[in-house]
PDB file of N, CA, C and O in Angstrom:
ATOM      1  N   MET A   1       0.835  -1.178   0.000  1.00  0.00           N
ATOM      2  CA  MET A   1       0.000   0.000   0.000  1.00  0.00           C
ATOM      3  C   MET A   1       0.886   1.250   0.000  1.00  0.00           C
ATOM      4  O   MET A   1       2.034   1.221   0.444  1.00  0.00           O
ATOM      5  N   THR A   2       0.329   2.324  -0.500  1.00  0.00           N
ATOM      6  CA  THR A   2       1.045   3.583  -0.489  1.00  0.00           C
ATOM      7  C   THR A   2       0.357   4.543   0.470  1.00  0.00           C
ATOM      8  O   THR A   2      -0.867   4.560   0.594  1.00  0.00           O
ATOM      9  N   VAL A   3       1.165   5.329   1.134  1.00  0.00           N
ATOM     10  CA  VAL A   3       0.635   6.273   2.106  1.00  0.00           C
ATOM     11  C   VAL A   3       0.022   7.457   1.373  1.00  0.00           C
ATOM     12  O   VAL A   3       0.648   8.059   0.501  1.00  0.00           O
ATOM     13  N   ASP A   4      -1.218   7.780   1.743  1.00  0.00           N
ATOM     14  CA  ASP A   4      -1.887   8.970   1.227  1.00  0.00           C
ATOM     15  C   ASP A   4      -1.310  10.156   1.993  1.00  0.00           C
ATOM     16  O   ASP A   4      -1.518  10.258   3.202  1.00  0.00           O
ATOM     17  N   THR A   5      -0.597  11.046   1.325  1.00  0.00           N
ATOM     18  CA  THR A   5       0.091  12.133   2.020  1.00  0.00           C
ATOM     19  C   THR A   5      -0.836  13.282   2.414  1.00  0.00           C
ATOM     20  O   THR A   5      -0.421  14.189   3.135  1.00  0.00           O
ATOM     21  N   ALA A   6      -2.076  13.252   1.954  1.00  0.00           N
ATOM     22  CA  ALA A   6      -3.034  14.294   2.344  1.00  0.00           C
ATOM     23  C   ALA A   6      -3.490  14.063   3.783  1.00  0.00           C
ATOM     24  O   ALA A   6      -3.655  12.922   4.214  1.00  0.00           O
ATOM     25  N   TRP A   7      -3.688  15.142   4.511  1.00  0.00           N
ATOM     26  CA  TRP A   7      -4.211  15.055   5.873  1.00  0.00           C
ATOM     27  C   TRP A   7      -5.731  15.168   5.815  1.00  0.00           C
ATOM     28  O   TRP A   7      -6.259  16.099   5.207  1.00  0.00           O
ATOM     29  N   HIS A   8      -6.441  14.225   6.445  1.00  0.00           N
ATOM     30  CA  HIS A   8      -7.898  14.191   6.466  1.00  0.00           C
ATOM     31  C   HIS A   8      -8.389  14.531   7.870  1.00  0.00           C
ATOM     32  O   HIS A   8      -7.925  13.951   8.852  1.00  0.00           O
ATOM     33  N   LYS A   9      -9.326  15.468   7.962  1.00  0.00           N
ATOM     34  CA  LYS A   9      -9.866  15.858   9.267  1.00  0.00           C
ATOM     35  C   LYS A   9     -10.895  14.842   9.738  1.00  0.00           C
ATOM     36  O   LYS A   9     -11.693  14.330   8.954  1.00  0.00           O
ATOM     37  N   SER A  10     -10.857  14.562  11.034  1.00  0.00           N
ATOM     38  CA  SER A  10     -11.801  13.641  11.641  1.00  0.00           C
ATOM     39  C   SER A  10     -11.898  13.978  13.121  1.00  0.00           C
ATOM     40  O   SER A  10     -11.395  15.011  13.561  1.00  0.00           O
ATOM     41  N   ALA A  11     -12.538  13.118  13.878  1.00  0.00           N
ATOM     42  CA  ALA A  11     -12.627  13.287  15.326  1.00  0.00           C
ATOM     43  C   ALA A  11     -12.544  11.921  15.974  1.00  0.00           C
ATOM     44  O   ALA A  11     -13.058  10.938  15.441  1.00  0.00           O
ATOM     45  N   CYS A  12     -11.902  11.864  17.114  1.00  0.00           N
ATOM     46  CA  CYS A  12     -11.819  10.625  17.886  1.00  0.00           C
ATOM     47  C   CYS A  12     -13.170  10.403  18.561  1.00  0.00           C
ATOM     48  O   CYS A  12     -13.776  11.343  19.076  1.00  0.00           O
ATOM     49  N   ILE A  13     -13.636   9.159  18.554  1.00  0.00           N
ATOM     50  CA  ILE A  13     -14.945   8.867  19.157  1.00  0.00           C
ATOM     51  C   ILE A  13     -14.834   7.970  20.394  1.00  0.00           C
ATOM     52  O   ILE A  13     -15.840   7.447  20.874  1.00  0.00           O
ATOM     53  N   LEU A  14     -13.625   7.793  20.903  1.00  0.00           N
ATOM     54  CA  LEU A  14     -13.442   6.853  22.001  1.00  0.00           C
ATOM     55  C   LEU A  14     -13.814   7.406  23.377  1.00  0.00           C
ATOM     56  O   LEU A  14     -13.941   6.634  24.327  1.00  0.00           O
ATOM     57  N   CYS A  15     -13.989   8.699  23.504  1.00  0.00           N
ATOM     58  CA  CYS A  15     -14.457   9.256  24.781  1.00  0.00           C
ATOM     59  C   CYS A  15     -15.321  10.474  24.500  1.00  0.00           C
ATOM     60  O   CYS A  15     -15.587  10.804  23.344  1.00  0.00           O
ATOM     61  N   GLU A  16     -15.754  11.135  25.553  1.00  0.00           N
ATOM     62  CA  GLU A  16     -16.675  12.255  25.409  1.00  0.00           C
ATOM     63  C   GLU A  16     -16.022  13.535  24.894  1.00  0.00           C
ATOM     64  O   GLU A  16     -16.730  14.473  24.529  1.00  0.00           O
ATOM     65  N   ASN A  17     -14.698  13.597  24.853  1.00  0.00           N
ATOM     66  CA  ASN A  17     -14.022  14.820  24.404  1.00  0.00           C
ATOM     67  C   ASN A  17     -14.070  15.015  22.895  1.00  0.00           C
ATOM     68  O   ASN A  17     -14.031  16.148  22.417  1.00  0.00           O
ATOM     69  N   ASN A  18     -14.153  13.929  22.145  1.00  0.00           N
ATOM     70  CA  ASN A  18     -14.173  13.991  20.682  1.00  0.00           C
ATOM     71  C   ASN A  18     -13.067  14.887  20.141  1.00  0.00           C
ATOM     72  O   ASN A  18     -13.331  15.839  19.407  1.00  0.00           O
ATOM     73  N   CYS A  19     -11.839  14.580  20.505  1.00  0.00           N
ATOM     74  CA  CYS A  19     -10.685  15.364  20.061  1.00  0.00           C
ATOM     75  C   CYS A  19     -10.660  15.482  18.539  1.00  0.00           C
ATOM     76  O   CYS A  19     -10.877  14.501  17.827  1.00  0.00           O
ATOM     77  N   GLY A  20     -10.396  16.678  18.054  1.00  0.00           N
ATOM     78  CA  GLY A  20     -10.238  16.876  16.617  1.00  0.00           C
ATOM     79  C   GLY A  20      -8.889  16.331  16.191  1.00  0.00           C
ATOM     80  O   GLY A  20      -7.867  16.676  16.784  1.00  0.00           O
ATOM     81  N   ILE A  21      -8.870  15.490  15.179  1.00  0.00           N
ATOM     82  CA  ILE A  21      -7.621  14.895  14.702  1.00  0.00           C
ATOM     83  C   ILE A  21      -7.511  15.038  13.192  1.00  0.00           C
ATOM     84  O   ILE A  21      -8.496  15.281  12.495  1.00  0.00           O
ATOM     85  N   GLN A  22      -6.295  14.881  12.711  1.00  0.00           N
ATOM     86  CA  GLN A  22      -6.024  14.786  11.284  1.00  0.00           C
ATOM     87  C   GLN A  22      -5.262  13.485  11.084  1.00  0.00           C
ATOM     88  O   GLN A  22      -4.398  13.135  11.888  1.00  0.00           O
ATOM     89  N   ILE A  23      -5.585  12.769  10.010  1.00  0.00           N
ATOM     90  CA  ILE A  23      -4.945  11.481   9.776  1.00  0.00           C
ATOM     91  C   ILE A  23      -4.429  11.367   8.347  1.00  0.00           C
ATOM     92  O   ILE A  23      -4.985  11.945   7.413  1.00  0.00           O
ATOM     93  N   GLN A  24      -3.356  10.610   8.207  1.00  0.00           N
ATOM     94  CA  GLN A  24      -2.881  10.165   6.899  1.00  0.00           C
ATOM     95  C   GLN A  24      -3.121   8.666   6.862  1.00  0.00           C
ATOM     96  O   GLN A  24      -2.866   7.968   7.844  1.00  0.00           O
ATOM     97  N   THR A  25      -3.611   8.170   5.736  1.00  0.00           N
ATOM     98  CA  THR A  25      -3.970   6.760   5.658  1.00  0.00           C
ATOM     99  C   THR A  25      -2.996   5.962   4.806  1.00  0.00           C
ATOM    100  O   THR A  25      -2.324   6.488   3.919  1.00  0.00           O
ATOM    101  N   ASP A  26      -2.948   4.676   5.112  1.00  0.00           N
ATOM    102  CA  ASP A  26      -2.183   3.693   4.344  1.00  0.00           C
ATOM    103  C   ASP A  26      -3.130   2.518   4.141  1.00  0.00           C
ATOM    104  O   ASP A  26      -3.126   1.564   4.919  1.00  0.00           O
ATOM    105  N   GLY A  27      -3.938   2.596   3.093  1.00  0.00           N
ATOM    106  CA  GLY A  27      -4.986   1.594   2.911  1.00  0.00           C
ATOM    107  C   GLY A  27      -6.038   1.798   3.982  1.00  0.00           C
ATOM    108  O   GLY A  27      -6.590   2.890   4.110  1.00  0.00           O
ATOM    109  N   ARG A  28      -6.324   0.747   4.761  1.00  0.00           N
ATOM    110  CA  ARG A  28      -7.281   0.846   5.866  1.00  0.00           C
ATOM    111  C   ARG A  28      -6.619   1.250   7.173  1.00  0.00           C
ATOM    112  O   ARG A  28      -7.311   1.441   8.173  1.00  0.00           O
ATOM    113  N   ARG A  29      -5.332   1.382   7.190  1.00  0.00           N
ATOM    114  CA  ARG A  29      -4.598   1.733   8.404  1.00  0.00           C
ATOM    115  C   ARG A  29      -4.362   3.235   8.474  1.00  0.00           C
ATOM    116  O   ARG A  29      -4.384   3.924   7.454  1.00  0.00           O
ATOM    117  N   PHE A  30      -4.138   3.734   9.674  1.00  0.00           N
ATOM    118  CA  PHE A  30      -3.770   5.133   9.872  1.00  0.00           C
ATOM    119  C   PHE A  30      -2.252   5.200   9.916  1.00  0.00           C
ATOM    120  O   PHE A  30      -1.636   4.664  10.837  1.00  0.00           O
ATOM    121  N   ALA A  31      -1.643   5.849   8.932  1.00  0.00           N
ATOM    122  CA  ALA A  31      -0.186   5.960   8.894  1.00  0.00           C
ATOM    123  C   ALA A  31       0.296   6.968   9.936  1.00  0.00           C
ATOM    124  O   ALA A  31       1.268   6.710  10.647  1.00  0.00           O
ATOM    125  N   LYS A  32      -0.381   8.117  10.029  1.00  0.00           N
ATOM    126  CA  LYS A  32      -0.011   9.153  10.998  1.00  0.00           C
ATOM    127  C   LYS A  32      -1.278   9.792  11.539  1.00  0.00           C
ATOM    128  O   LYS A  32      -2.276   9.923  10.832  1.00  0.00           O
ATOM    129  N   ILE A  33      -1.223  10.186  12.802  1.00  0.00           N
ATOM    130  CA  ILE A  33      -2.343  10.871  13.453  1.00  0.00           C
ATOM    131  C   ILE A  33      -1.764  12.060  14.212  1.00  0.00           C
ATOM    132  O   ILE A  33      -0.747  11.940  14.896  1.00  0.00           O
ATOM    133  N   ARG A  34      -2.430  13.216  14.080  1.00  0.00           N
ATOM    134  CA  ARG A  34      -1.997  14.403  14.832  1.00  0.00           C
ATOM    135  C   ARG A  34      -3.233  15.198  15.237  1.00  0.00           C
ATOM    136  O   ARG A  34      -4.319  15.008  14.689  1.00  0.00           O
ATOM    137  N   GLY A  35      -3.050  16.082  16.197  1.00  0.00           N
ATOM    138  CA  GLY A  35      -4.149  16.932  16.630  1.00  0.00           C
ATOM    139  C   GLY A  35      -4.490  17.957  15.563  1.00  0.00           C
ATOM    140  O   GLY A  35      -3.609  18.437  14.849  1.00  0.00           O
ATOM    141  N   ASP A  36      -5.761  18.288  15.457  1.00  0.00           N
ATOM    142  CA  ASP A  36      -6.233  19.284  14.501  1.00  0.00           C
ATOM    143  C   ASP A  36      -6.245  20.652  15.179  1.00  0.00           C
ATOM    144  O   ASP A  36      -7.112  20.929  16.008  1.00  0.00           O
ATOM    145  N   LYS A  37      -5.286  21.504  14.829  1.00  0.00           N
ATOM    146  CA  LYS A  37      -5.177  22.827  15.459  1.00  0.00           C
ATOM    147  C   LYS A  37      -6.369  23.722  15.143  1.00  0.00           C
ATOM    148  O   LYS A  37      -6.630  24.679  15.871  1.00  0.00           O
ATOM    149  N   GLY A  38      -7.094  23.424  14.069  1.00  0.00           N
ATOM    150  CA  GLY A  38      -8.258  24.213  13.709  1.00  0.00           C
ATOM    151  C   GLY A  38      -9.547  23.756  14.367  1.00  0.00           C
ATOM    152  O   GLY A  38     -10.594  24.366  14.154  1.00  0.00           O
ATOM    153  N   HIS A  39      -9.493  22.688  15.165  1.00  0.00           N
ATOM    154  CA  HIS A  39     -10.699  22.181  15.839  1.00  0.00           C
ATOM    155  C   HIS A  39     -11.115  23.165  16.923  1.00  0.00           C
ATOM    156  O   HIS A  39     -10.293  23.580  17.741  1.00  0.00           O
ATOM    157  N   VAL A  40     -12.394  23.537  16.929  1.00  0.00           N
ATOM    158  CA  VAL A  40     -12.889  24.585  17.815  1.00  0.00           C
ATOM    159  C   VAL A  40     -12.720  24.231  19.291  1.00  0.00           C
ATOM    160  O   VAL A  40     -12.292  25.070  20.085  1.00  0.00           O
ATOM    161  N   ALA A  41     -13.052  23.000  19.661  1.00  0.00           N
ATOM    162  CA  ALA A  41     -13.056  22.633  21.079  1.00  0.00           C
ATOM    163  C   ALA A  41     -11.677  22.234  21.603  1.00  0.00           C
ATOM    164  O   ALA A  41     -11.314  22.609  22.717  1.00  0.00           O
ATOM    165  N   THR A  42     -10.906  21.483  20.823  1.00  0.00           N
ATOM    166  CA  THR A  42      -9.650  20.949  21.363  1.00  0.00           C
ATOM    167  C   THR A  42      -8.417  21.718  20.902  1.00  0.00           C
ATOM    168  O   THR A  42      -7.363  21.601  21.527  1.00  0.00           O
ATOM    169  N   GLY A  43      -8.512  22.487  19.844  1.00  0.00           N
ATOM    170  CA  GLY A  43      -7.417  23.363  19.421  1.00  0.00           C
ATOM    171  C   GLY A  43      -6.074  22.682  19.214  1.00  0.00           C
ATOM    172  O   GLY A  43      -5.030  23.280  19.477  1.00  0.00           O
ATOM    173  N   GLY A  44      -6.086  21.447  18.747  1.00  0.00           N
ATOM    174  CA  GLY A  44      -4.839  20.737  18.480  1.00  0.00           C
ATOM    175  C   GLY A  44      -4.451  19.731  19.551  1.00  0.00           C
ATOM    176  O   GLY A  44      -3.543  18.926  19.343  1.00  0.00           O
ATOM    177  N   TYR A  45      -5.128  19.765  20.693  1.00  0.00           N
ATOM    178  CA  TYR A  45      -4.831  18.805  21.761  1.00  0.00           C
ATOM    179  C   TYR A  45      -5.393  17.437  21.390  1.00  0.00           C
ATOM    180  O   TYR A  45      -6.502  17.334  20.865  1.00  0.00           O
ATOM    181  N   THR A  46      -4.635  16.407  21.662  1.00  0.00           N
ATOM    182  CA  THR A  46      -5.140  15.028  21.580  1.00  0.00           C
ATOM    183  C   THR A  46      -4.545  14.240  22.732  1.00  0.00           C
ATOM    184  O   THR A  46      -3.391  14.446  23.107  1.00  0.00           O
ATOM    185  N   CYS A  47      -5.325  13.351  23.281  1.00  0.00           N
ATOM    186  CA  CYS A  47      -4.810  12.474  24.326  1.00  0.00           C
ATOM    187  C   CYS A  47      -4.121  11.273  23.660  1.00  0.00           C
ATOM    188  O   CYS A  47      -4.184  11.117  22.441  1.00  0.00           O
ATOM    189  N   ASN A  48      -3.483  10.451  24.444  1.00  0.00           N
ATOM    190  CA  ASN A  48      -2.795   9.276  23.904  1.00  0.00           C
ATOM    191  C   ASN A  48      -3.763   8.287  23.275  1.00  0.00           C
ATOM    192  O   ASN A  48      -3.389   7.556  22.357  1.00  0.00           O
ATOM    193  N   THR A  49      -4.993   8.254  23.751  1.00  0.00           N
ATOM    194  CA  THR A  49      -5.985   7.343  23.183  1.00  0.00           C
ATOM    195  C   THR A  49      -6.242   7.689  21.722  1.00  0.00           C
ATOM    196  O   THR A  49      -6.259   6.802  20.868  1.00  0.00           O
ATOM    197  N   ALA A  50      -6.439   8.956  21.433  1.00  0.00           N
ATOM    198  CA  ALA A  50      -6.688   9.381  20.052  1.00  0.00           C
ATOM    199  C   ALA A  50      -5.489   9.085  19.160  1.00  0.00           C
ATOM    200  O   ALA A  50      -5.651   8.725  17.994  1.00  0.00           O
ATOM    201  N   LEU A  51      -4.304   9.235  19.701  1.00  0.00           N
ATOM    202  CA  LEU A  51      -3.101   8.998  18.906  1.00  0.00           C
ATOM    203  C   LEU A  51      -2.873   7.511  18.639  1.00  0.00           C
ATOM    204  O   LEU A  51      -2.059   7.159  17.785  1.00  0.00           O
ATOM    205  N   ARG A  52      -3.579   6.632  19.355  1.00  0.00           N
ATOM    206  CA  ARG A  52      -3.448   5.185  19.160  1.00  0.00           C
ATOM    207  C   ARG A  52      -4.668   4.571  18.482  1.00  0.00           C
ATOM    208  O   ARG A  52      -4.906   3.370  18.610  1.00  0.00           O
ATOM    209  N   LEU A  53      -5.437   5.376  17.769  1.00  0.00           N
ATOM    210  CA  LEU A  53      -6.647   4.865  17.114  1.00  0.00           C
ATOM    211  C   LEU A  53      -6.364   3.695  16.183  1.00  0.00           C
ATOM    212  O   LEU A  53      -7.176   2.774  16.096  1.00  0.00           O
ATOM    213  N   ASP A  54      -5.233   3.709  15.487  1.00  0.00           N
ATOM    214  CA  ASP A  54      -4.923   2.596  14.589  1.00  0.00           C
ATOM    215  C   ASP A  54      -4.793   1.291  15.367  1.00  0.00           C
ATOM    216  O   ASP A  54      -5.199   0.235  14.883  1.00  0.00           O
ATOM    217  N   HIS A  55      -4.232   1.361  16.559  1.00  0.00           N
ATOM    218  CA  HIS A  55      -4.101   0.165  17.403  1.00  0.00           C
ATOM    219  C   HIS A  55      -5.475  -0.402  17.745  1.00  0.00           C
ATOM    220  O   HIS A  55      -5.674  -1.617  17.712  1.00  0.00           O
ATOM    221  N   TYR A  56      -6.415   0.467  18.071  1.00  0.00           N
ATOM    222  CA  TYR A  56      -7.757   0.003  18.439  1.00  0.00           C
ATOM    223  C   TYR A  56      -8.525  -0.517  17.227  1.00  0.00           C
ATOM    224  O   TYR A  56      -9.287  -1.477  17.345  1.00  0.00           O
ATOM    225  N   GLN A  57      -8.334   0.100  16.076  1.00  0.00           N
ATOM    226  CA  GLN A  57      -9.059  -0.310  14.879  1.00  0.00           C
ATOM    227  C   GLN A  57      -8.460  -1.546  14.222  1.00  0.00           C
ATOM    228  O   GLN A  57      -9.196  -2.378  13.691  1.00  0.00           O
ATOM    229  N   ASN A  58      -7.145  -1.679  14.250  1.00  0.00           N
ATOM    230  CA  ASN A  58      -6.484  -2.751  13.508  1.00  0.00           C
ATOM    231  C   ASN A  58      -5.620  -3.659  14.384  1.00  0.00           C
ATOM    232  O   ASN A  58      -4.777  -4.388  13.861  1.00  0.00           O
ATOM    233  N   GLY A  59      -5.808  -3.630  15.680  1.00  0.00           N
ATOM    234  CA  GLY A  59      -5.009  -4.443  16.582  1.00  0.00           C
ATOM    235  C   GLY A  59      -5.182  -5.939  16.336  1.00  0.00           C
ATOM    236  O   GLY A  59      -6.230  -6.379  15.864  1.00  0.00           O
ATOM    237  N   GLY A  60      -4.172  -6.703  16.651  1.00  0.00           N
ATOM    238  CA  GLY A  60      -4.180  -8.130  16.392  1.00  0.00           C
ATOM    239  C   GLY A  60      -5.197  -8.923  17.190  1.00  0.00           C
ATOM    240  O   GLY A  60      -5.546 -10.039  16.806  1.00  0.00           O
ATOM    241  N   THR A  61      -5.679  -8.366  18.297  1.00  0.00           N
ATOM    242  CA  THR A  61      -6.652  -9.091  19.124  1.00  0.00           C
ATOM    243  C   THR A  61      -8.083  -8.639  18.878  1.00  0.00           C
ATOM    244  O   THR A  61      -8.998  -9.086  19.569  1.00  0.00           O
ATOM    245  N   ARG A  62      -8.286  -7.775  17.921  1.00  0.00           N
ATOM    246  CA  ARG A  62      -9.635  -7.286  17.631  1.00  0.00           C
ATOM    247  C   ARG A  62     -10.458  -8.378  16.961  1.00  0.00           C
ATOM    248  O   ARG A  62      -9.965  -9.079  16.077  1.00  0.00           O
ATOM    249  N   LEU A  63     -11.707  -8.522  17.380  1.00  0.00           N
ATOM    250  CA  LEU A  63     -12.604  -9.494  16.769  1.00  0.00           C
ATOM    251  C   LEU A  63     -12.975  -9.037  15.360  1.00  0.00           C
ATOM    252  O   LEU A  63     -13.257  -7.859  15.136  1.00  0.00           O
ATOM    253  N   THR A  64     -12.973  -9.958  14.432  1.00  0.00           N
ATOM    254  CA  THR A  64     -13.351  -9.628  13.060  1.00  0.00           C
ATOM    255  C   THR A  64     -14.624 -10.353  12.629  1.00  0.00           C
ATOM    256  O   THR A  64     -15.165 -10.078  11.558  1.00  0.00           O
ATOM    257  N   THR A  65     -15.095 -11.266  13.449  1.00  0.00           N
ATOM    258  CA  THR A  65     -16.358 -11.959  13.175  1.00  0.00           C
ATOM    259  C   THR A  65     -17.141 -12.049  14.481  1.00  0.00           C
ATOM    260  O   THR A  65     -16.588 -11.875  15.567  1.00  0.00           O
ATOM    261  N   THR A  66     -18.419 -12.319  14.357  1.00  0.00           N
ATOM    262  CA  THR A  66     -19.245 -12.447  15.548  1.00  0.00           C
ATOM    263  C   THR A  66     -18.972 -13.780  16.236  1.00  0.00           C
ATOM    264  O   THR A  66     -18.570 -14.753  15.597  1.00  0.00           O
ATOM    265  N   ILE A  67     -19.193 -13.808  17.525  1.00  0.00           N
ATOM    266  CA  ILE A  67     -19.034 -15.036  18.301  1.00  0.00           C
ATOM    267  C   ILE A  67     -20.397 -15.381  18.878  1.00  0.00           C
ATOM    268  O   ILE A  67     -20.981 -14.593  19.622  1.00  0.00           O
ATOM    269  N   LEU A  68     -20.896 -16.545  18.538  1.00  0.00           N
ATOM    270  CA  LEU A  68     -22.183 -16.999  19.055  1.00  0.00           C
ATOM    271  C   LEU A  68     -21.949 -18.126  20.042  1.00  0.00           C
ATOM    272  O   LEU A  68     -21.246 -19.093  19.746  1.00  0.00           O
ATOM    273  N   SER A  69     -22.529 -17.996  21.189  1.00  0.00           N
ATOM    274  CA  SER A  69     -22.400 -19.018  22.209  1.00  0.00           C
ATOM    275  C   SER A  69     -23.349 -20.170  21.906  1.00  0.00           C
ATOM    276  O   SER A  69     -24.489 -19.951  21.495  1.00  0.00           O
ATOM    277  N   SER A  70     -22.880 -21.390  22.109  1.00  0.00           N
ATOM    278  CA  SER A  70     -23.755 -22.554  21.902  1.00  0.00           C
ATOM    279  C   SER A  70     -24.828 -22.611  22.984  1.00  0.00           C
ATOM    280  O   SER A  70     -25.819 -23.326  22.834  1.00  0.00           O
ATOM    281  N   ALA A  71     -24.639 -21.862  24.076  1.00  0.00           N
ATOM    282  CA  ALA A  71     -25.629 -21.835  25.144  1.00  0.00           C
ATOM    283  C   ALA A  71     -26.773 -20.872  24.846  1.00  0.00           C
ATOM    284  O   ALA A  71     -27.752 -20.834  25.591  1.00  0.00           O
ATOM    285  N   MET A  72     -26.667 -20.092  23.770  1.00  0.00           N
ATOM    286  CA  MET A  72     -27.730 -19.154  23.414  1.00  0.00           C
ATOM    287  C   MET A  72     -28.971 -19.916  22.961  1.00  0.00           C
ATOM    288  O   MET A  72     -28.857 -20.941  22.288  1.00  0.00           O
ATOM    289  N   PRO A  73     -30.134 -19.434  23.317  1.00  0.00           N
ATOM    290  CA  PRO A  73     -31.356 -20.061  22.798  1.00  0.00           C
ATOM    291  C   PRO A  73     -31.361 -19.985  21.280  1.00  0.00           C
ATOM    292  O   PRO A  73     -30.896 -19.004  20.699  1.00  0.00           O
ATOM    293  N   SER A  74     -31.882 -21.012  20.646  1.00  0.00           N
ATOM    294  CA  SER A  74     -31.853 -21.076  19.180  1.00  0.00           C
ATOM    295  C   SER A  74     -32.635 -19.939  18.531  1.00  0.00           C
ATOM    296  O   SER A  74     -32.404 -19.624  17.363  1.00  0.00           O
ATOM    297  N   THR A  75     -33.545 -19.325  19.256  1.00  0.00           N
ATOM    298  CA  THR A  75     -34.311 -18.220  18.680  1.00  0.00           C
ATOM    299  C   THR A  75     -33.441 -16.981  18.438  1.00  0.00           C
ATOM    300  O   THR A  75     -33.800 -16.111  17.644  1.00  0.00           O
ATOM    301  N   PHE A  76     -32.287 -16.908  19.133  1.00  0.00           N
ATOM    302  CA  PHE A  76     -31.404 -15.762  18.972  1.00  0.00           C
ATOM    303  C   PHE A  76     -30.255 -16.037  17.998  1.00  0.00           C
ATOM    304  O   PHE A  76     -29.495 -15.125  17.671  1.00  0.00           O
ATOM    305  N   ARG A  77     -30.123 -17.256  17.541  1.00  0.00           N
ATOM    306  CA  ARG A  77     -29.022 -17.604  16.636  1.00  0.00           C
ATOM    307  C   ARG A  77     -29.345 -17.224  15.216  1.00  0.00           C
ATOM    308  O   ARG A  77     -30.504 -17.232  14.802  1.00  0.00           O
ATOM    309  N   LEU A  78     -28.321 -16.893  14.481  1.00  0.00           N
ATOM    310  CA  LEU A  78     -28.489 -16.604  13.056  1.00  0.00           C
ATOM    311  C   LEU A  78     -28.627 -17.903  12.286  1.00  0.00           C
ATOM    312  O   LEU A  78     -28.060 -18.920  12.684  1.00  0.00           O
ATOM    313  N   PRO A  79     -29.371 -17.885  11.194  1.00  0.00           N
ATOM    314  CA  PRO A  79     -29.550 -19.136  10.431  1.00  0.00           C
ATOM    315  C   PRO A  79     -28.259 -19.622   9.820  1.00  0.00           C
ATOM    316  O   PRO A  79     -28.242 -20.655   9.151  1.00  0.00           O
TER     317      PRO A  79
END
């Protein structure tokens, strides 16, 4: 994949602060993340959580399919 060198404005959704961020992408991954200095509420500030969004979105332990328990009643199971 090639890194998209354009910065895209977004916001972190992991807590109530909704830090304004800018990201550069590499396919589905975030190549770089920085605070958005033009964001009205946060003015460029980002916490460490926002700076690690790629880890949360693409981490190796993230579930990629649903898990259905065999103990679930059959009425709740998918066909």
